[in-house]
C-alpha positions, 0 to 999 in steps of 0.5 A: 913827582919828586921821589922823596928822601929816604928817612935815614940811610945807612954806610956800607959799614953799617948794614954789614955790622947790623947783618952780623949781629942778626945772624949771631942773635941765634933766632930769626928776627925782622930787623933792628928798630931805631928810637930816642930818647930822654937820656943824658945832659943834652935830652935825647939819646938813640936806643937800638934793638931787634925787631921782631915784629913792625909796630903798627906806625914804624916806618920801616928803611930797607937799605943794603939788605937790612930793615931798619924800623923807625919808630914814630916817636924818633921819626922826625928826629932823625928825617936825613940821618946816616946811621954807621959804625965805628971801630977802633983803639977806644970804640965800637958802635953805631954812630948817626949823624944827623942834619938835625941836630943842634948841640950834642954832650961832651961825652957823645950820649946824648944831644938835643935838635 
């Protein structure tokens, strides 16, 4: 029997950033929730929010000590994605390396599959 690959993989840097955000929130959280919404010049963008409870159809990925809940509408768009956190002189934020993306807008805010 083959083990199915995880929907989402989290880098060490992203996991540490999520842990820091959850610790500084000031109230208990189950984890973070990732979703997809219609936005930008290429159609879709990622959403991140605190997750206080599991919604009925959320997929839960546990990796490196954190829980990531994935909105069921985003599940197929995220298969095989790696979530990272980058910080440089110009910006800092979560970055998604998604093998399903067919294109991304110039500003990096949106993508299409």
